[in-house]
C-alpha positions as CSV (number, residue, x, y, z in Angstrom):
1,M,-89.1,101.4,-26.9
2,V,-91.5,100.6,-29.5
3,L,-89.2,98.6,-31.5
4,L,-88.2,96.8,-28.4
5,F,-91.6,95.6,-27.6
6,L,-92.2,94.3,-30.9
7,S,-88.9,92.8,-31.2
8,S,-89.5,90.6,-27.9
9,L,-93.1,89.8,-28.8
10,Y,-92.0,88.8,-32.4
11,N,-89.2,86.4,-30.5
12,L,-91.9,85.0,-28.2
13,L,-94.1,84.5,-31.0
14,S,-91.6,82.5,-33.1
15,Y,-90.3,80.7,-30.2
16,S,-93.7,79.6,-29.2
17,H,-94.6,78.7,-32.7
18,I,-91.6,76.8,-33.2
19,S,-92.1,74.7,-30.0
20,L,-95.8,74.2,-30.8
21,Y,-95.3,73.1,-34.4
22,P,-92.0,71.6,-35.1
23,Y,-92.8,70.0,-38.4
24,S,-95.7,72.6,-39.8
25,P,-95.0,75.4,-42.0
26,I,-96.2,78.2,-39.7
27,P,-92.6,78.8,-38.3
28,S,-91.1,79.2,-41.9
29,F,-93.8,81.3,-42.8
30,L,-93.6,83.8,-40.0
31,H,-89.7,83.8,-40.3
32,S,-90.4,85.1,-43.9
33,F,-93.5,87.2,-43.5
34,I,-92.8,88.9,-40.2
35,P,-89.2,90.5,-40.5
36,S,-90.2,91.8,-43.9
37,F,-93.5,93.2,-42.7
38,L,-91.9,94.8,-39.7
39,H,-89.1,96.1,-41.9
40,S,-91.5,97.8,-44.1
41,F,-94.2,98.6,-41.6
42,I,-92.6,99.9,-38.6
43,P,-90.5,102.7,-40.2
44,S,-93.1,104.3,-42.2
45,F,-95.1,104.1,-38.9
46,L,-92.7,105.8,-37.0
47,H,-91.9,108.5,-39.4
48,S,-95.5,109.1,-39.6
49,F,-96.4,108.8,-36.2
50,I,-93.7,109.9,-34.0
51,P,-93.5,113.6,-35.4
52,S,-97.3,114.2,-35.3
53,F,-97.3,112.8,-31.6
54,L,-94.6,115.1,-30.9
55,H,-95.9,118.1,-32.5
56,S,-99.2,117.8,-30.9
57,F,-98.0,116.4,-27.6
58,I,-94.9,118.9,-26.8
59,P,-96.8,122.1,-27.2
60,S,-99.8,121.0,-25.0
61,L,-97.3,120.0,-22.3
62,S,-95.1,122.9,-22.4
63,H,-98.2,125.0,-22.5
64,S,-99.9,123.1,-19.3
65,L,-96.4,123.5,-17.7
66,I,-96.0,127.1,-18.2
67,Y,-99.6,128.0,-17.0
């Protein structure tokens, strides 16, 4: 879900930048920087965030459902 949102956001940004600045270095910068940033950031973010989120959320949810 997060990946889908981020990829659509990235596509939107890259297309808007290409249409706005067809002759500027910004699209090439974005196309080189953003994928490498996403490929390095998202896995580490997901690997750190999702387990901690699940470990805190699921017990509280099950606890509230049981009682």
